[in-house]
C-alpha positions as CSV (number, residue, x, y, z in Angstrom):
1,M,101.4,62.9,118.6
2,H,97.7,63.0,117.8
3,P,96.0,60.5,115.4
4,K,95.5,61.8,112.1
5,T,91.7,61.3,112.0
6,D,89.0,61.7,114.7
7,P,87.9,58.7,116.5
8,T,85.0,56.5,115.4
9,I,82.4,56.4,118.3
10,W,79.4,54.6,119.2
11,I,76.7,55.8,121.5
12,L,75.2,52.7,123.3
13,T,71.9,53.1,125.1
14,D,68.4,51.5,125.3
15,G,67.0,54.5,123.5
16,K,66.0,56.4,126.6
17,A,66.0,60.0,125.5
18,G,67.8,61.4,128.7
19,D,70.6,58.9,128.3
20,E,71.1,59.2,124.7
21,L,71.1,63.2,124.7
22,Q,73.9,63.1,127.4
23,C,76.0,60.8,125.1
24,L,75.3,62.9,122.0
25,G,76.4,66.0,123.8
26,V,79.8,64.4,124.8
27,A,80.3,63.0,121.2
28,E,79.4,66.3,119.7
29,R,82.0,68.2,121.8
30,L,84.7,65.8,120.5
31,G,83.7,66.9,117.1
32,V,82.5,63.5,116.0
33,V,79.0,62.4,114.4
34,P,78.6,59.2,116.4
35,E,76.7,56.1,115.4
36,R,73.8,55.3,117.7
37,R,73.4,51.8,118.8
38,H,70.3,50.6,120.7
39,V,70.2,47.6,122.9
40,A,67.0,45.8,123.6
41,P,67.5,42.8,125.8
42,R,64.6,40.5,126.3
43,K,63.3,38.9,129.6
44,P,64.9,37.5,131.8
45,F,68.2,39.3,130.5
46,A,66.8,42.7,130.9
47,W,65.9,41.8,134.7
48,L,69.6,41.0,135.2
49,M,70.9,44.3,134.2
50,P,73.2,45.9,134.9
51,R,75.3,42.8,135.7
52,G,74.3,40.9,132.7
53,P,75.0,38.7,130.7
54,I,73.7,40.3,127.4
55,D,70.8,38.8,125.5
56,P,72.4,36.1,123.3
57,R,70.3,37.3,120.4
58,E,72.4,40.5,120.6
59,A,75.7,39.0,120.9
60,P,78.5,40.5,118.5
61,D,78.4,37.7,116.1
62,R,74.6,37.5,115.7
63,P,73.0,39.1,112.7
64,G,71.4,42.4,113.5
65,S,73.1,42.7,116.7
66,P,73.5,46.4,118.1
67,I,77.2,45.6,118.9
68,R,78.3,44.0,115.7
69,P,81.7,44.8,114.5
70,P,83.6,46.8,113.1
71,F,84.1,48.0,116.6
72,P,84.7,51.7,117.4
73,D,87.5,53.6,118.7
74,I,85.4,54.9,121.6
75,A,82.2,53.5,122.9
76,I,80.2,55.9,125.1
77,A,77.2,54.2,127.0
78,S,74.6,55.2,129.4
79,G,71.6,53.5,131.1
80,R,71.3,50.5,133.3
81,R,70.6,48.0,130.2
82,A,73.7,49.1,128.4
83,V,76.3,48.3,131.1
84,A,76.8,44.6,130.2
85,Y,76.7,45.6,126.5
86,L,79.6,48.0,127.1
87,R,81.7,45.3,128.8
88,A,80.9,42.9,125.8
89,V,82.3,45.4,123.4
90,K,85.5,45.7,125.3
91,K,86.0,42.0,125.3
92,A,85.0,41.5,121.7
93,S,87.3,44.1,120.5
94,N,90.2,42.5,122.2
95,G,90.5,45.6,124.5
96,R,91.1,48.0,121.6
97,T,87.7,50.1,122.0
98,F,88.1,52.7,124.8
99,T,85.1,52.4,126.9
100,V,83.1,55.2,128.7
101,F,80.1,55.1,130.8
102,L,78.1,58.1,131.8
103,K,76.5,57.9,135.3
104,D,77.0,55.3,138.2
105,P,76.8,51.9,136.4
106,R,76.2,50.2,139.8
107,T,78.7,47.6,138.9
108,G,81.9,49.4,140.3
109,A,84.8,51.4,139.0
110,G,86.1,48.7,136.7
111,T,83.1,48.9,134.4
112,A,84.7,51.1,131.9
113,D,87.9,52.9,131.0
114,L,86.4,56.1,132.1
115,I,83.2,56.8,134.1
116,W,81.6,60.2,134.6
117,V,79.4,60.7,137.7
118,S,77.8,63.9,139.0
119,E,79.6,65.0,142.2
120,H,76.4,64.1,144.3
121,D,77.1,60.3,143.5
122,R,79.1,58.3,145.8
123,L,81.4,56.4,143.2
124,R,84.9,57.5,143.3
125,G,88.2,55.9,142.0
126,G,91.0,56.3,139.5
127,T,88.8,55.9,136.5
128,I,86.0,58.2,137.9
129,L,85.6,61.8,136.6
130,V,83.4,64.0,138.8
131,T,81.6,67.2,137.8
132,T,79.0,69.3,139.2
133,T,76.5,69.3,136.2
134,S,75.5,66.7,133.7
135,P,76.8,66.7,129.9
136,H,74.4,68.2,127.4
137,R,74.1,69.5,123.9
138,L,74.0,73.1,124.6
139,T,77.1,75.1,123.5
140,Q,78.0,78.7,123.8
141,D,77.9,78.9,119.9
142,K,74.6,77.6,119.9
143,L,73.3,79.9,122.6
144,A,74.8,82.8,120.7
145,A,73.2,81.9,117.4
146,A,69.7,81.5,119.1
147,R,70.3,84.9,120.9
148,H,71.0,86.5,117.5
149,A,67.9,85.3,115.8
150,P,65.2,84.8,118.4
151,P,61.8,83.6,117.3
152,A,59.4,86.6,116.8
153,P,57.3,85.9,120.1
154,I,60.5,86.2,122.2
155,A,62.0,89.2,120.3
156,A,58.7,91.1,120.9
157,L,59.2,90.7,124.8
158,A,61.1,93.5,126.6
159,A,63.7,93.0,129.1
160,P,64.0,91.5,131.5
161,R,62.8,88.3,130.1
162,V,62.5,85.3,132.3
163,A,62.4,81.8,130.7
164,V,60.2,79.4,132.7
165,L,61.0,75.7,132.2
166,I,58.4,73.3,133.8
167,G,59.0,69.6,134.4
168,G,56.5,67.4,136.0
169,D,55.9,64.4,138.3
170,S,58.7,62.1,138.7
171,R,59.8,59.3,141.0
172,H,60.6,61.9,143.7
173,H,58.5,64.9,143.0
174,R,54.8,65.5,142.6
175,F,52.9,68.6,141.7
176,T,50.0,68.9,144.1
177,P,47.3,71.3,143.4
178,A,48.8,73.4,146.0
179,D,52.0,73.3,144.3
180,T,50.2,74.5,141.1
181,E,48.6,77.2,142.7
182,R,51.8,78.4,144.6
183,L,53.7,78.4,141.3
184,A,51.0,80.4,139.4
185,S,50.9,83.0,142.3
186,Q,54.6,83.5,142.1
187,L,54.7,83.7,138.4
188,D,51.8,86.6,138.8
189,A,54.2,88.3,141.2
190,L,57.2,88.1,139.1
191,A,55.4,89.3,136.0
192,A,53.8,92.1,138.1
193,S,57.4,93.3,139.0
194,G,58.0,94.1,135.5
195,A,59.6,90.8,134.2
196,R,58.4,89.4,130.8
197,L,57.6,85.7,130.9
198,M,58.4,83.1,128.1
199,G,58.3,79.3,128.5
200,S,57.5,75.8,127.8
201,P,56.2,72.5,129.1
202,S,58.1,69.2,129.1
203,R,57.0,65.9,128.0
204,R,56.2,65.2,131.8
205,T,54.2,68.3,132.5
206,P,50.8,67.5,133.8
207,P,47.9,69.1,131.8
208,A,46.6,71.1,134.9
209,L,49.9,72.4,135.7
210,S,50.6,73.5,132.0
211,A,47.1,75.0,131.9
212,A,47.7,77.1,135.2
213,V,51.1,78.4,134.1
214,A,49.7,79.4,130.5
215,A,46.8,81.3,132.2
216,A,49.5,83.3,134.4
217,F,51.3,84.0,131.2
218,A,48.0,85.1,129.5
219,R,47.3,87.4,132.4
220,H,50.6,89.3,131.9
221,G,51.2,89.2,128.0
222,G,53.8,86.4,128.4
223,W,54.6,83.7,125.7
224,W,53.8,80.1,126.7
225,W,54.7,77.5,123.8
226,D,51.6,75.7,122.8
227,G,53.6,72.8,121.4
228,K,53.2,73.8,117.7
229,G,56.3,74.3,115.7
230,D,59.8,73.8,116.7
231,N,60.6,73.4,120.3
232,P,61.9,76.9,121.5
233,Y,63.9,75.4,124.4
234,L,67.3,76.7,123.2
235,A,65.9,80.0,122.2
236,L,64.3,80.5,125.7
237,L,67.6,79.7,127.5
238,A,69.6,82.0,125.0
239,N,67.4,84.9,125.4
240,A,66.8,84.7,129.2
241,D,68.0,87.3,131.7
242,A,66.9,84.7,134.3
243,V,65.5,81.2,134.2
244,V,62.8,79.7,136.5
245,V,63.3,75.9,136.7
246,T,61.4,73.3,138.5
247,A,63.5,71.1,140.8
248,D,62.5,67.8,139.4
249,S,65.1,67.7,136.6
250,T,69.0,67.6,137.1
251,N,69.2,68.0,133.2
252,M,67.2,71.3,133.0
253,L,69.4,72.7,135.9
254,G,72.5,71.8,134.3
255,E,71.6,73.4,130.9
256,A,70.3,76.4,132.6
257,A,73.7,76.8,134.5
258,A,75.5,76.9,131.0
259,T,73.6,80.2,130.3
260,G,75.4,82.2,133.1
261,V,72.1,83.9,134.2
262,P,70.4,83.4,137.6
263,I,68.6,80.2,138.0
264,L,65.4,80.5,140.3
265,V,64.4,77.1,141.4
266,F,60.7,76.1,142.3
267,E,60.6,73.1,144.4
268,P,57.2,70.9,144.3
269,T,56.4,68.4,146.8
270,G,58.8,65.6,147.5
271,G,62.7,65.8,146.9
272,H,65.6,63.6,146.5
273,A,69.0,63.9,148.2
274,K,71.0,63.9,144.9
275,I,68.9,66.7,143.3
276,S,69.3,68.7,146.6
277,A,73.1,68.1,146.5
278,L,73.1,69.5,142.9
279,I,71.0,72.4,143.9
280,G,73.4,73.2,147.0
281,S,76.6,73.1,144.8
282,L,75.1,75.4,142.3
283,T,73.8,77.7,145.0
284,R,77.3,77.9,146.4
285,Q,78.7,78.8,142.9
286,G,76.2,81.7,142.9
287,A,74.1,80.2,140.0
288,V,70.9,79.1,142.0
289,H,68.4,81.1,144.2
290,P,65.1,79.9,145.6
291,F,62.1,81.2,143.5
292,R,60.1,83.6,145.7
293,G,58.3,85.4,142.8
294,Q,61.0,88.0,142.2
295,L,64.3,88.4,140.5
296,D,67.3,87.4,142.5
297,G,71.1,87.1,142.0
298,G,73.5,88.2,139.1
299,R,75.3,86.7,136.3
300,Y,78.2,84.2,136.8
301,P,80.7,82.5,134.4
302,P,78.6,79.6,132.6
303,I,78.8,76.4,134.4
304,D,79.2,73.6,131.7
305,S,80.7,70.3,132.5
306,T,80.6,68.8,128.8
307,P,83.8,70.1,127.6
308,I,85.5,68.9,130.8
309,I,84.2,65.3,130.1
310,A,84.9,65.5,126.4
311,D,88.6,66.4,127.0
312,A,88.9,63.6,129.7
313,I,87.7,61.2,126.9
314,R,90.0,62.3,124.3
315,E,93.1,62.4,126.7
316,G,92.0,58.9,127.9
317,W,91.6,57.6,124.4
318,L,95.2,58.9,123.3
319,R,96.8,57.5,126.4
320,H,94.9,54.2,125.5
321,R,96.2,54.3,121.8
322,A,99.6,54.7,123.1
323,A,99.6,51.9,125.4
324,L,98.2,49.6,122.7
325,G,101.1,50.8,120.3
326,L,98.6,51.9,117.7
327,P,100.0,53.8,114.7
328,G,99.7,57.6,115.1
329,S,99.8,57.4,118.8
């Protein structure tokens, strides 16, 4: 028997956008509007994360604590600073809260009741759920709605439309001047073949890279978002016949895979084994192809791990309730 009401859910992070968005995506697939709780441990406690202890100022019995009761049915956490706080919630709730951690917590499989990791992570065990891509907030319903009512600049472009999603410098990748020139040249070739370009930078995109891509778009009548108005990210993905993605972001790769259209990957200088493993897995599934300035590949069944993760959480929570003998289990 299922409980008569949906679970209450906390999202527990330090406010980092990438971590919080993944948690939100999972909570939304559970059909629940979660409560966001942000931890902010001071030094030296922040230095001791993920192992802890938590900052005593943020203990559950302290006024203004991010983990003050009443405790939720499910707590979904992500990020190094949230690990010890998730364990504290489990203890303070006397084990009633079902705890979930997204990504490898670096503290072992016993950190939470359920841990999700990408298949390129090494952590495995009975509590570990492994999928190809990361969770996100895109759904087929959202994509369909954005496809039905595209912004005017996108609607004005003839097919085939190619969404160009540009990241930026990271710990493992760097866009050198040569990389910027190579990307612009390949976009020129793609547009010259008849593709219509539409795209946007990210928060990490260096100004020189954004300017070079915008210039390539301008040469061929494409649409490069200038940062004014609503972010067109969803509309770009929804209305694309193919997607060019830079290889510095696993999140962009995973979200592009949810569209079912070919993903053309541009690799800047650098690299990381985990990103290479993700690209390899998506290549084997027919989703990813190297970007060579031309269209490659065909459509495939959308790859979306978010509902898989949400279903595992709900099933785990129901088993947890039953084990505790809670009403409605």
